[in-house]
C-alpha atoms as one frame of an Amber mdcrd trajectory, in Angstrom:
protein
   0.229  15.836 -13.838   2.898  13.920 -11.900   6.481  14.849 -11.040   9.395
  12.426 -10.735  12.207  12.550  -8.146  14.237  14.845 -10.413  11.422  17.401
 -10.612  10.441  16.616 -14.214   6.704  16.770 -14.933   4.678  14.212 -16.911
   1.047  14.117 -17.955   0.439  10.921 -15.945   2.230   8.056 -14.168   2.246
   5.820 -17.254   4.167   8.438 -19.252   6.611   8.820 -16.375   7.179   5.049
 -16.259   7.725   4.944 -20.023  10.382   7.646 -19.719  12.183   5.684 -16.986
  11.707   2.367 -18.855   9.912   0.714 -15.934   6.806  -1.436 -16.254   3.790
   0.514 -14.981   2.360  -2.448 -13.059   5.752  -3.079 -11.456   5.962   0.591
 -10.500   2.507   0.473  -8.887   3.366  -2.692  -6.961   6.599  -1.143  -5.693
   4.841   2.006  -4.521   2.233  -0.085  -2.732   5.050  -1.892  -0.932   6.328
   1.454   0.322   9.208   2.074  -2.106  10.331   5.661  -2.550   9.505   7.343
  -5.858  13.171   7.265  -6.923  13.683   3.590  -6.087  10.409   2.550  -7.724
  11.460   4.217 -10.975  15.178   3.415 -11.088  16.103   0.182  -9.258  16.441
  -3.003 -11.283  14.312  -5.934 -10.183  16.040  -8.569  -8.088  13.089 -10.902
  -8.624  10.035 -10.737 -10.908   7.669  -7.988  -9.858   4.752 -10.251 -10.761
   5.389 -11.929  -7.384   3.333  -9.067  -5.965   0.443 -10.242  -8.130   0.850
 -13.759  -6.708   0.728 -12.362  -3.158  -2.398 -10.375  -3.970  -4.108 -13.485
  -5.338  -3.188 -15.599  -2.298  -4.496 -12.912   0.069  -7.968 -13.272  -1.438
  -8.358 -16.843  -0.139  -8.996 -18.125   3.343  -5.829 -19.372   5.147  -7.171
 -22.931   5.480  -7.684 -23.122   1.707  -4.114 -21.973   1.073  -2.772 -24.528
   3.575  -4.824 -27.295   1.947  -3.390 -26.382  -1.459   0.161 -26.419  -0.042
  -0.388 -29.826   1.543  -1.667 -31.188  -1.767   1.345 -29.726  -3.586   3.826
 -31.253  -1.115   2.102 -34.646  -1.380   2.536 -34.633  -5.166   5.804 -32.747
  -5.591   7.695 -32.949  -2.313   8.548 -30.396   0.355   8.847 -26.722  -0.536
  12.298 -25.161  -0.194  12.622 -22.806   2.811  14.031 -19.335   2.200  17.622
 -18.961   3.346  18.741 -16.442   5.948  15.182 -15.394   6.727  14.853 -13.870
  10.154  12.170 -15.300  12.406   9.633 -12.781  13.633   9.359 -12.550  17.414
   6.693 -10.747  19.466   9.089  -7.829  19.863   9.890  -7.554  16.163   7.155
  -5.565  14.430   9.066  -4.618  11.285   6.764  -6.680   9.065   3.506  -5.793
  10.774   0.757  -3.807   9.054  -0.251  -0.508  10.664  -3.599   1.171  10.229
  -4.155   4.935  10.109  -4.492   5.100  13.897  -1.201   3.308  14.579  -2.585
  -0.095  15.605  -0.444  -2.989  14.381  -1.655  -6.260  12.827  -0.049  -9.432
  11.537  -1.602  -8.940   8.090  -4.171  -6.912   6.173  -6.912  -9.485   6.655
  -6.591  -9.166  10.435  -6.696  -5.386  10.069  -9.916  -5.641   8.034 -11.496
  -7.887  10.684 -10.718  -5.271  13.327 -12.323  -2.496  11.265 -15.233  -4.755
  10.257 -14.720  -4.152   6.545 -14.829  -7.084   4.063 -11.317  -7.928   2.916
 -12.414  -8.004  -0.730 -13.719  -4.416  -0.439 -10.526  -3.219   1.250  -8.345
  -5.109  -1.237  -9.989  -3.490  -4.276  -9.698  -0.045  -2.685  -6.076  -0.656
  -1.706  -5.158  -1.650  -5.262  -7.024   1.405  -6.559  -4.879   3.737  -4.429
  -7.173   4.506  -1.514  -5.358   5.483   1.727  -6.154   3.250   4.695  -8.071
   6.033   6.448 -10.650   5.839   3.636 -10.439   2.191   2.568 -10.987   0.909
   6.118 -13.720   3.321   7.204 -15.906   4.129   4.181 -18.913   1.768   4.055
 -19.411  -0.630   1.186 -21.375   0.918  -1.641 -21.306   4.529  -2.702 -21.305
   7.081  -4.218 -18.572   8.659  -2.114 -17.464  12.225  -1.471 -13.870  13.135
  -0.564 -13.067  16.545   0.925  -9.653  18.192   0.847  -8.124  20.350   3.611
 -10.156  23.368   2.456 -13.423  21.376   2.400 -13.637  21.264  -1.382 -15.574
  18.117  -2.300 -14.641  15.626  -5.014 -16.366  12.520  -6.321 -13.158  10.461
  -6.288  -9.684  10.422  -4.753  -8.208  10.590  -8.244 -10.046  13.842  -9.024
  -8.967  15.369  -5.714  -5.337  14.438  -6.360  -5.476  15.709  -9.935  -6.820
  19.058  -8.702  -3.811  19.399  -6.386  -1.275  18.028  -8.885  -0.230  14.992
  -6.841  -0.166  11.352  -7.973  -2.928   9.226  -6.471  -0.576   6.491  -5.266
   1.897   8.974  -3.815  -0.973  10.634  -1.948  -2.068   7.250  -0.555   1.464
   6.448   0.608   1.779   9.827   2.289  -1.510   9.404   4.124  -0.582   5.869
   5.187   2.713   7.270   6.484   0.818   9.644   8.769   0.990  12.915   6.824
  -1.735  15.486   7.365  -4.281  15.797   4.568  -2.941  19.260   3.678   0.689
  18.135   3.484  -0.185  14.972   1.569  -2.000  16.995  -1.098   0.176  20.104
  -1.339   3.843  19.390  -0.532   6.078  18.956  -3.622   6.864  15.456  -4.868
   9.937  14.029  -3.185   9.347  15.810   0.135  10.532  13.707   3.078   8.878
  13.210   6.452   9.191  10.510   9.083   6.680   7.793   8.293   4.051   6.512
  10.691   5.674   3.064  10.475   9.020   4.469  11.661   7.286   6.209  14.554
   5.257   3.139  15.480   8.304   0.878  15.630   9.539   2.939  18.555   6.091
   3.631  20.034   3.614   0.946  18.892  -0.087   1.066  19.695  -1.763  -2.143
  20.810  -4.944  -3.249  19.095  -8.126  -2.468  20.965  -9.927  -5.509  22.286
C-alpha cells in the first residue's frame, strides 16, 4: 500500500500514478532525482522525462567513449548548442554534487562507486531498483541478501520490508538517502518533512577520504 500527498491510499505506486494521470516511469525518474511526492505526481513536464533514460544510458559508458562519440557527432553534424544561462560550477558550489550516506561529496555517481569499490553497473542496477545508497554502495556483489528493520526483523528484499511497514520502496530510499534514521524512514507517515542530508551537507560538507 502507498499513500499520496493528500493522504489517499492505493494498492501500489502504479495505481497511484494512474489516478494522478502521470506516467509511472516518469514518476520513478522524478523521485530518483529527489522530487517531492506531490511534485512528482502533479507537475507538468517542462521537457520529456525520457531524458532521464538518456542520462542513465550515458552513465553506463566510460567517459572517453562518450567524448569520442561526441567528437564524431560534431565532425559530421557540427558543434552542439550550449545550454543558455547555465551556471558554471566552481569548487565552492556543491549544489550538483552527489553525496553518499556518510556525507562525502563526489562529482558524479561513478566517482562515488570508485571510492566505495563497488562496480558502477552493480550500483546502477540497485539504484534503479530503489536501493538506498547505504545498501547499494556497501552490500557485496552477489546475494542472497538480508535486510533488517529497526526492530531487527529480517526480510529477503527491501521491497518486502517496505511493504511490511506500508511505505513505498522509492520513498524509503529517498528518505534514507536524505539522512533519515531507519526507524523514521520506515514508520513516519507519507509526506512527513525533515531536513535532507544534502541540505545539511551544503552548509557542512565532508571531504572525501584519501
